[in-house]
C-alpha positions as a LaTeX table, in Angstrom:
\begin{tabular}{lrrr}
\hline
Residue & $x$ (\AA) & $y$ (\AA) & $z$ (\AA) \\
\hline
Met1 & $-1.72$ & $-25.48$ & 3.53 \\
Gly2 & $-2.54$ & $-22.30$ & 1.59 \\
Leu3 & $-5.17$ & $-19.81$ & 1.14 \\
Ser4 & $-8.77$ & $-20.71$ & 0.29 \\
Val5 & $-10.18$ & $-18.99$ & $-2.65$ \\
Arg6 & $-12.50$ & $-17.00$ & $-0.66$ \\
Glu7 & $-9.45$ & $-15.81$ & 2.10 \\
Arg8 & $-6.93$ & $-14.57$ & $-0.92$ \\
Gly9 & $-9.91$ & $-12.64$ & $-2.26$ \\
Asp10 & $-9.87$ & $-10.38$ & 1.10 \\
His11 & $-6.20$ & $-10.64$ & 0.78 \\
Val12 & $-5.69$ & $-8.97$ & $-2.57$ \\
Ala13 & $-8.98$ & $-6.65$ & $-2.37$ \\
Thr14 & $-7.79$ & $-5.22$ & 1.19 \\
Phe15 & $-4.62$ & $-5.01$ & $-0.64$ \\
Arg16 & $-6.15$ & $-2.91$ & $-3.53$ \\
Trp17 & $-8.02$ & $-0.65$ & $-0.97$ \\
Ile18 & $-4.55$ & 0.07 & 0.21 \\
Glu19 & $-3.22$ & 1.00 & $-2.99$ \\
Val20 & $-6.37$ & 3.30 & $-4.01$ \\
Tyr21 & $-5.89$ & 4.77 & 0.17 \\
Val22 & $-2.06$ & 5.88 & $-1.20$ \\
Met23 & $-2.69$ & 6.62 & $-4.36$ \\
Glu24 & $-5.61$ & 9.33 & $-2.86$ \\
Met25 & $-3.31$ & 10.58 & $-0.28$ \\
Leu26 & $-0.29$ & 11.30 & $-2.53$ \\
Ala27 & $-3.21$ & 13.47 & $-4.28$ \\
Gly28 & $-3.84$ & 15.11 & $-1.74$ \\
Trp29 & $-0.71$ & 16.02 & $-0.49$ \\
Val30 & 0.58 & 17.41 & $-4.40$ \\
Pro31 & $-1.43$ & 20.74 & $-3.65$ \\
Thr32 & $-0.50$ & 21.09 & $-0.07$ \\
Thr33 & 3.30 & 20.14 & $-0.80$ \\
Pro34 & 5.44 & 23.42 & $-1.41$ \\
Glu35 & 8.90 & 22.01 & $-3.16$ \\
Thr36 & 7.60 & 21.35 & $-6.85$ \\
Glu37 & 10.30 & 18.90 & $-6.93$ \\
Val38 & 8.64 & 16.41 & $-4.77$ \\
Lys39 & 5.14 & 17.26 & $-6.23$ \\
Leu40 & 6.65 & 15.98 & $-9.05$ \\
Val41 & 7.57 & 12.33 & $-7.47$ \\
Phe42 & 4.18 & 11.92 & $-5.42$ \\
Gly43 & 2.70 & 12.80 & $-9.47$ \\
Ala44 & 4.60 & 10.11 & $-11.10$ \\
His45 & 4.17 & 7.77 & $-7.54$ \\
Ile46 & 0.09 & 8.29 & $-7.91$ \\
Trp47 & 0.06 & 6.68 & $-11.66$ \\
Asp48 & 2.39 & 3.97 & $-10.55$ \\
Val49 & $-0.40$ & 2.59 & $-7.04$ \\
Ala50 & $-2.88$ & 3.24 & $-9.79$ \\
Gln51 & $-1.80$ & 0.76 & $-12.41$ \\
His52 & $-1.13$ & $-1.53$ & $-8.93$ \\
Ala53 & $-4.82$ & $-0.49$ & $-7.89$ \\
Asp54 & $-6.04$ & $-1.27$ & $-11.18$ \\
Ser55 & $-4.12$ & $-4.86$ & $-11.78$ \\
Leu56 & $-5.12$ & $-5.97$ & $-7.92$ \\
Gly57 & $-9.08$ & $-4.43$ & $-8.96$ \\
Arg58 & $-9.08$ & $-7.10$ & $-12.64$ \\
Arg59 & $-7.45$ & $-10.26$ & $-10.29$ \\
Thr60 & $-10.48$ & $-10.12$ & $-7.39$ \\
Gln61 & $-12.79$ & $-10.83$ & $-10.28$ \\
Glu62 & $-11.03$ & $-13.21$ & $-10.78$ \\
Leu63 & $-10.94$ & $-14.56$ & $-7.30$ \\
Arg64 & $-15.00$ & $-14.60$ & $-6.95$ \\
Leu65 & $-15.21$ & $-11.17$ & $-6.29$ \\
Pro66 & $-16.49$ & $-8.39$ & $-7.96$ \\
Leu67 & $-14.32$ & $-6.62$ & $-10.35$ \\
Gln68 & $-12.35$ & $-3.81$ & $-8.65$ \\
His69 & $-13.40$ & $-4.79$ & $-5.50$ \\
Ser70 & $-11.68$ & $-3.52$ & $-2.23$ \\
Leu71 & $-12.19$ & $-4.64$ & 1.08 \\
Glu72 & $-11.42$ & $-1.98$ & 4.01 \\
Pro73 & $-8.75$ & $-3.15$ & 6.30 \\
Ala74 & $-8.82$ & $-3.49$ & 9.79 \\
Arg75 & $-9.15$ & $-0.30$ & 11.97 \\
Ser76 & $-6.15$ & $-0.15$ & 13.27 \\
His77 & $-4.57$ & 0.31 & 9.73 \\
Leu78 & $-6.92$ & 2.30 & 8.93 \\
Gln79 & $-6.72$ & 4.60 & 11.77 \\
Tyr80 & $-2.30$ & 4.57 & 10.64 \\
Leu81 & $-3.08$ & 5.47 & 7.28 \\
Gly82 & $-5.27$ & 7.88 & 8.21 \\
Asp83 & $-2.76$ & 9.13 & 11.15 \\
Leu84 & 0.32 & 9.86 & 7.80 \\
Ala85 & $-1.94$ & 11.64 & 5.30 \\
Ala86 & $-2.94$ & 14.20 & 8.24 \\
Thr87 & 1.03 & 14.52 & 8.22 \\
Val88 & 1.71 & 18.24 & 6.72 \\
Glu89 & 5.61 & 17.97 & 6.99 \\
Thr90 & 6.79 & 16.89 & 3.83 \\
Ser91 & 9.79 & 15.05 & 5.53 \\
Lys92 & 7.51 & 13.05 & 7.58 \\
Arg93 & 5.12 & 12.45 & 4.51 \\
Ile94 & 8.25 & 11.32 & 2.72 \\
Ala95 & 9.76 & 9.51 & 5.14 \\
Gly96 & 6.15 & 7.52 & 6.16 \\
Leu97 & 5.06 & 6.71 & 3.02 \\
Tyr98 & 8.95 & 5.57 & 1.37 \\
Asp99 & 10.10 & 4.29 & 5.12 \\
Cys100 & 7.31 & 3.10 & 6.60 \\
Val101 & 4.39 & 2.21 & 4.51 \\
Leu102 & 5.44 & 1.12 & 1.30 \\
Pro103 & 8.26 & $-1.60$ & 2.51 \\
Thr104 & 5.46 & $-2.63$ & 5.37 \\
Leu105 & 3.42 & $-3.29$ & 2.28 \\
Asp106 & 6.06 & $-5.00$ & 0.57 \\
Arg107 & 6.93 & $-7.17$ & 3.43 \\
Arg108 & 2.95 & $-8.19$ & 3.75 \\
Phe109 & 2.88 & $-8.92$ & 0.43 \\
Arg110 & 5.90 & $-11.37$ & 0.55 \\
Asp111 & 4.00 & $-13.11$ & 3.75 \\
Tyr112 & 1.79 & $-13.61$ & 1.33 \\
Val113 & 3.11 & $-15.07$ & $-1.38$ \\
Asp114 & 4.45 & $-17.74$ & 1.47 \\
Arg115 & 1.21 & $-18.77$ & 2.74 \\
Val116 & 0.12 & $-19.50$ & $-0.78$ \\
Asp117 & 0.78 & $-22.33$ & $-3.15$ \\
Pro118 & 2.28 & $-21.09$ & $-6.44$ \\
Leu119 & 0.42 & $-22.71$ & $-8.64$ \\
Leu120 & $-3.37$ & $-22.16$ & $-7.74$ \\
Asp121 & $-2.28$ & $-18.04$ & $-7.26$ \\
Gly122 & 0.39 & $-18.28$ & $-9.96$ \\
Pro123 & $-1.54$ & $-14.97$ & $-11.25$ \\
Thr124 & $-1.58$ & $-13.35$ & $-8.11$ \\
Leu125 & 1.55 & $-13.43$ & $-7.20$ \\
Arg126 & 3.06 & $-11.66$ & $-10.81$ \\
Val127 & 0.53 & $-8.87$ & $-10.10$ \\
Leu128 & 2.54 & $-8.79$ & $-6.60$ \\
Glu129 & 6.00 & $-9.34$ & $-7.94$ \\
Arg130 & 5.17 & $-6.54$ & $-10.67$ \\
Ile131 & 4.12 & $-4.71$ & $-7.78$ \\
Arg132 & 7.25 & $-5.08$ & $-5.42$ \\
His133 & 8.98 & $-4.34$ & $-8.42$ \\
Asp134 & 7.70 & $-0.87$ & $-9.05$ \\
Thr135 & 8.02 & 0.02 & $-5.09$ \\
Ala136 & 11.54 & $-0.98$ & $-5.10$ \\
Arg137 & 11.83 & 2.12 & $-7.65$ \\
Met138 & 9.42 & 4.52 & $-6.36$ \\
Thr139 & 11.80 & 3.80 & $-2.93$ \\
Ala140 & 14.88 & 4.62 & $-4.71$ \\
Glu141 & 13.58 & 7.50 & $-6.13$ \\
Ser142 & 12.39 & 8.55 & $-2.86$ \\
Arg143 & 16.36 & 8.38 & $-1.68$ \\
Ala144 & 17.39 & 9.86 & $-4.58$ \\
Leu145 & 14.47 & 13.14 & $-4.58$ \\
Arg146 & 16.01 & 13.07 & $-0.54$ \\
Glu147 & 19.96 & 13.44 & $-1.73$ \\
Glu148 & 19.03 & 16.32 & $-4.15$ \\
Val149 & 16.98 & 18.43 & $-1.80$ \\
Pro150 & 18.21 & 17.60 & 1.76 \\
Ala151 & 15.55 & 20.13 & 3.37 \\
Val152 & 13.03 & 17.32 & 2.46 \\
Ala153 & 15.09 & 14.49 & 4.83 \\
Leu154 & 13.46 & 13.48 & 7.90 \\
Asp155 & 15.36 & 15.24 & 11.03 \\
Asp156 & 12.91 & 13.23 & 13.58 \\
Pro157 & 14.07 & 9.80 & 13.23 \\
Ala158 & 12.21 & 9.20 & 16.69 \\
Trp159 & 8.90 & 9.39 & 14.73 \\
Leu160 & 9.38 & 7.40 & 11.79 \\
Glu161 & 10.33 & 4.93 & 14.46 \\
Ser162 & 7.48 & 5.27 & 16.21 \\
Leu163 & 5.39 & 4.93 & 13.24 \\
Arg164 & 7.17 & 1.38 & 12.08 \\
Arg165 & 6.09 & 0.24 & 15.94 \\
Arg166 & 2.93 & 1.48 & 15.30 \\
Glu167 & 2.94 & $-1.12$ & 12.04 \\
Ala168 & 4.58 & $-3.96$ & 13.07 \\
Ala169 & 2.38 & $-4.01$ & 16.01 \\
Leu170 & $-0.97$ & $-3.84$ & 13.66 \\
Gly171 & $-0.83$ & $-7.42$ & 13.14 \\
Asp172 & $-3.37$ & $-8.52$ & 10.52 \\
Ile173 & $-4.71$ & $-5.94$ & 8.53 \\
Val174 & $-7.43$ & $-8.20$ & 6.27 \\
Ala175 & $-10.53$ & $-7.88$ & 8.15 \\
His176 & $-12.40$ & $-11.16$ & 6.49 \\
Arg177 & $-15.51$ & $-11.20$ & 5.48 \\
Pro178 & $-17.81$ & $-13.32$ & 7.70 \\
Ser179 & $-18.64$ & $-16.72$ & 6.25 \\
Gly180 & $-21.67$ & $-16.64$ & 4.03 \\
Gln181 & $-21.23$ & $-12.47$ & 3.47 \\
Glu182 & $-20.81$ & $-12.45$ & $-0.56$ \\
Ala183 & $-18.95$ & $-9.33$ & $-1.09$ \\
Ala184 & $-22.00$ & $-6.62$ & $-2.57$ \\
Ala185 & $-21.67$ & $-6.09$ & $-6.16$ \\
Pro186 & $-19.94$ & $-1.96$ & $-7.26$ \\
\hline
\end{tabular}
């Protein structure tokens, strides 16, 4: 059985929250990243992620939530993202975002797609399809960046593997609203 409208709304609002967080994380990294080439890639991807957040935010209203509604994810996911945001090494920022956060978010999108009826939730699936396409491009651009600027390649694969294991252990990242609790108007 597929997800209810309420459950779909919670997922979309959580995905939106994460996209906004990634956008803000990138924006915070730009002034503190010394490599100009990396700043340029981060800057371009801020725009991409902002578009993702906007598309998801428009979809929340169609799922009986306020326009541009966000739902904070589970606390463990907040801590995971917060720890990555606090990372200062450029190589870890790049690897953490493009080799862990974006691919695992893409996996969560695929899991969502597998759980919904494509006829009932076609608009969300189209939004996620566009985001997944952009994410693949962004990841490819990060690989090209690392080839162009070898100094920003990760030299600590154990750190990345630890981050991946941590994300894999998170379980459900959606902190569903309790029954009877409606979303507050923005």
